C-alpha positions in Angstrom: 78.1 169.0 -3.8 77.3 165.3 -3.8 79.0 162.8 -1.5 82.1 161.2 -2.9 82.1 157.4 -3.6 82.7 155.5 -0.4 86.2 154.3 0.4 85.8 150.7 1.4 88.6 149.2 3.5 86.4 146.6 5.1 84.9 144.1 2.6 82.1 141.7 3.2 84.6 138.8 3.4 86.5 140.7 6.1 83.3 141.2 8.1 82.4 137.5 7.8 85.8 136.3 8.8 85.7 138.6 11.8 82.3 137.3 12.9 83.5 133.7 12.6 86.6 134.5 14.7 84.6 136.3 17.4 82.0 133.5 17.6 84.7 130.8 17.8 86.6 132.7 20.5 83.6 133.9 22.5 81.6 130.7 22.6 84.5 128.5 23.6 85.5 130.9 26.4 84.5 130.6 30.1 82.4 132.5 30.7 81.1 132.9 27.1 81.0 136.3 25.5 80.4 138.1 22.2 81.4 141.6 21.2 78.6 144.2 20.9 79.4 145.2 17.3 77.4 142.2 16.1 74.1 143.8 17.4 74.2 146.1 14.5 72.6 144.7 11.4 69.7 146.7 9.9 67.3 145.5 12.5 69.8 146.1 15.3 70.4 149.7 14.1 66.6 150.3 14.1 66.3 149.0 17.6 69.2 151.1 18.9 67.6 154.2 17.3 64.5 153.3 19.2 66.5 152.9 22.4 67.9 156.4 22.2 64.4 157.8 22.3 63.3 155.8 25.4 62.6 157.7 28.6 65.1 155.6 30.5 68.0 156.1 28.1 69.5 159.4 29.0 73.0 159.2 27.3 71.8 160.4 23.8 69.8 163.4 25.2 72.5 164.3 27.7 75.3 164.3 25.1 73.2 166.2 22.6 72.6 168.9 25.3 76.4 169.3 25.7 77.0 169.5 22.0 74.1 172.0 21.5 75.6 174.3 24.1 79.3 173.9 23.2 79.4 173.3 19.5 80.3 176.9 18.7 83.1 176.9 21.3 84.4 173.6 19.9 84.5 175.1 16.4 86.2 178.3 17.6 88.8 176.4 19.7 89.8 173.8 17.2 89.6 175.8 14.0 89.4 172.4 12.3 89.5 172.1 8.5 88.5 168.4 8.6 85.9 166.8 10.9 86.2 163.0 11.2 83.6 161.0 13.0 84.3 157.4 14.2 81.3 155.0 14.3 79.3 157.6 12.6 75.9 155.8 12.1 73.4 158.4 11.0 75.6 161.4 12.2 72.5 162.9 13.8 74.3 164.6 16.7 77.2 165.6 14.5 75.0 168.0 12.6 75.2 170.2 15.7 79.0 170.4 15.1 78.6 170.8 11.3 76.1 173.7 11.9 78.6 175.4 14.2 81.5 175.0 11.8 79.3 176.2 8.9 78.4 179.4 10.8 82.1 179.9 11.6 83.4 179.0 8.2 86.7 177.2 7.4 85.6 173.5 7.6 86.2 171.9 4.2 85.7 168.2 4.7 83.6 165.8 6.7 84.8 162.2 7.0 82.4 159.7 8.6 83.8 156.2 9.3 81.5 153.3 9.9 81.5 149.5 9.3 78.1 149.7 7.6 78.1 150.4 3.8 74.3 151.0 3.7 74.3 153.3 6.7 77.2 155.4 5.3 75.7 155.6 1.8 72.5 157.0 3.3 74.1 159.4 5.8 76.8 160.8 3.4 74.1 161.5 0.8 72.0 163.3 3.4 74.9 165.3 4.8 76.1 166.3 1.3 72.6 167.5 0.5 72.3 169.5 3.7 75.7 171.1 3.6 76.3 171.8 -0.1 79.7 173.5 0.3 81.2 170.6 2.3 83.3 167.7 0.9 81.8 164.5 2.3 84.2 161.5 2.2 82.8 158.3 3.7 85.1 155.5 4.8 83.9 152.0 5.4 86.2 150.6 8.2 86.6 149.5 11.7 87.8 152.2 14.1 89.8 149.7 16.0 91.7 148.6 12.8 91.5 151.3 10.1 92.7 154.5 11.9 95.7 154.6 9.5 93.2 155.2 6.7 92.1 158.6 8.0 92.9 161.5 5.8 96.0 163.6 6.6 96.7 167.3 6.2 95.1 170.4 7.7 93.9 170.7 11.2 91.7 167.7 12.1 89.1 167.1 14.8 88.1 163.5 15.4 84.7 163.0 17.1 84.1 159.7 19.0 80.7 160.2 20.5 77.9 158.3 22.2 80.0 156.7 24.9 81.1 154.0 22.5 84.6 154.0 24.0 83.0 152.4 27.1 82.4 149.2 25.1 86.1 148.6 25.0 87.9 146.8 27.9 90.5 149.0 29.7 93.4 147.4 27.7 91.5 147.9 24.5 90.8 151.5 25.4 94.5 152.1 25.9 95.4 150.5 22.6 92.7 152.5 20.8 93.7 155.8 22.3 97.4 155.1 21.5 96.5 154.2 17.9 94.3 157.3 17.7 97.2 159.5 18.9 99.6 157.9 16.4 97.1 158.7 13.5 97.1 162.4 14.5 99.6 165.2 14.2 100.5 167.5 17.1 97.8 170.1 17.4 95.0 167.9 16.0 92.0 167.4 18.3 89.8 164.6 19.8 86.3 165.1 21.0 85.3 162.2 23.2 81.9 161.4 24.6 81.9 159.4 27.9 79.0 158.3 30.1 79.7 159.0 33.8 79.5 157.0 37.0 76.2 157.6 38.7 73.5 155.9 40.8 72.8 152.4 39.6 69.1 153.2 39.9 69.6 155.5 36.9 72.2 153.4 35.1 70.5 150.0 35.1 67.1 151.1 33.7 68.9 152.7 30.7 69.9 149.1 29.7 66.8 147.3 30.9 63.9 149.5 29.8 60.3 148.8 30.8 59.2 148.3 27.1 61.7 145.6 26.5 63.4 147.3 23.5 66.9 146.7 24.9 66.1 143.1 25.5 65.2 142.7 21.8 68.3 144.6 20.9 70.4 142.2 23.0 68.9 139.1 21.6 69.4 140.4 18.1 73.0 139.2 18.2 71.7 135.7 18.1 69.6 136.5 15.1 72.7 137.8 13.3 74.6 134.7 14.1 71.7 132.5 13.0 71.5 134.3 9.7 75.2 134.6 8.9 76.4 131.3 10.2 73.3 129.1 9.6 72.8 128.3 13.3 69.5 127.7 15.2 70.0 129.5 18.5 66.5 130.4 19.7 66.4 134.0 20.9 63.4 133.4 23.0 65.3 130.8 25.0 67.5 133.6 26.5 66.5 136.2 29.0 68.0 139.7 28.9 70.1 140.7 31.9 71.7 144.0 32.7 73.7 144.4 35.9 76.0 147.1 37.4 79.5 145.9 38.2 80.7 148.2 41.0 84.3 147.1 41.0 84.8 147.7 37.3 82.3 150.5 37.2 80.6 149.3 34.1 77.2 147.9 33.0 77.2 144.3 31.7 74.6 143.1 29.3 74.1 139.4 29.2 71.9 136.7 27.8 70.8 134.0 30.3 69.8 130.6 29.1 66.2 129.8 30.3 66.8 126.1 29.8 69.6 123.7 28.8 70.6 124.4 25.2 72.8 122.5 22.8 73.5 123.5 19.2 76.1 123.4 16.4 77.9 126.7 15.6 80.6 126.5 12.9 82.3 123.2 13.7 81.6 123.5 17.4 79.2 121.8 19.7 78.0 124.6 21.9 76.1 123.9 25.2 74.5 126.3 27.6 73.4 125.0 31.0 70.2 126.4 32.4 71.0 129.8 33.9 74.4 130.1 32.1 75.1 133.6 30.8 76.6 135.0 27.6 78.1 138.4 28.0 77.3 140.6 25.0 78.4 144.1 26.1 80.2 146.1 28.7 79.5 149.8 28.9 82.1 151.4 31.1 81.2 154.6 33.0 83.9 157.1 33.8 85.0 159.7 36.2 86.6 163.0 34.9 90.0 162.4 36.5 90.1 158.9 35.0 89.2 160.2 31.5 92.0 162.8 31.6 94.5 160.2 32.9 93.7 157.7 30.1 94.0 160.5 27.5 97.3 161.7 29.0 98.7 158.2 28.9 98.1 158.1 25.2 99.6 161.5 24.5 96.6 163.9 24.7 96.2 167.0 26.8 92.6 167.7 28.1 91.6 171.2 27.0 88.0 171.2 28.1 85.6 168.9 29.9 81.8 169.6 29.9 78.7 167.9 31.2 75.0 168.3 30.7 73.1 170.2 33.4 72.4 167.1 35.3 76.0 165.8 35.2 75.0 162.6 33.6 77.4 162.6 30.6 80.8 164.0 29.8 82.3 165.4 26.6 86.1 166.0 26.6 88.0 168.1 24.1 91.6 167.0 24.0 94.6 168.1 21.9 97.3 165.8 20.5 100.4 166.8 22.3 
């Protein structure tokens, strides 16, 4: 069975408008910031794939270990007819779930949702070829805005993996989980991947690798802005910084100006003092009790919580109550 034509709810003009809004808001704020979604053009996606294979970057390996061990249990517990993946990318780890559901039988539809048309077109074609009995229905959308576009009917399992929820601020997480619960019916399921609080000596190198791949990934946000908005920010003029914030229990990635910088962005005169920093990402780390509490506040009941053998990464299976 071939993949169905993509359902596109996020057009190029919407993406462009969102970029302009974020750049205007972020570069006029104090301190300056940009959201991490703008890392991910084609080059940014390649760099992130490279990051996931670095020795310092444990989250992908740890989450995959959990899914490899628990996928059969997840399939049996949920009995899902439809598997939905938010921020799907290549859906590489999700194949562990698809394999388990295929062995069990009963899954009819896979629905990956992602902002990238090109990534979805490629991944849906590959999934459809690998699982010929599965209906593959790709949705181009933003998981913070288009949850109302998710298919209804049948028992659903929504997978939100990779620790991506940690990129949201606490109030944004609460809003997202509440919207997620509103999009589901009682008895539907959520599978949530969360990186866990641990020694900063393990955490920080995962975001500041020796080979400098994460540094290039971080600076890629400037290349995206330059290309899309016609600006001339020099990526080499910014140093990559990754720090652990113990009060908030999150990693912050920043770009630090190596020298005074002045440029024109949109209709703004933007200045960076030497040493001034632009925050490009937070990556919150979680404790099991905190994850369960945030889910409960949004209307979910935690059914299972698993970690990899080293206790680095957590995967929660929760039911819409």
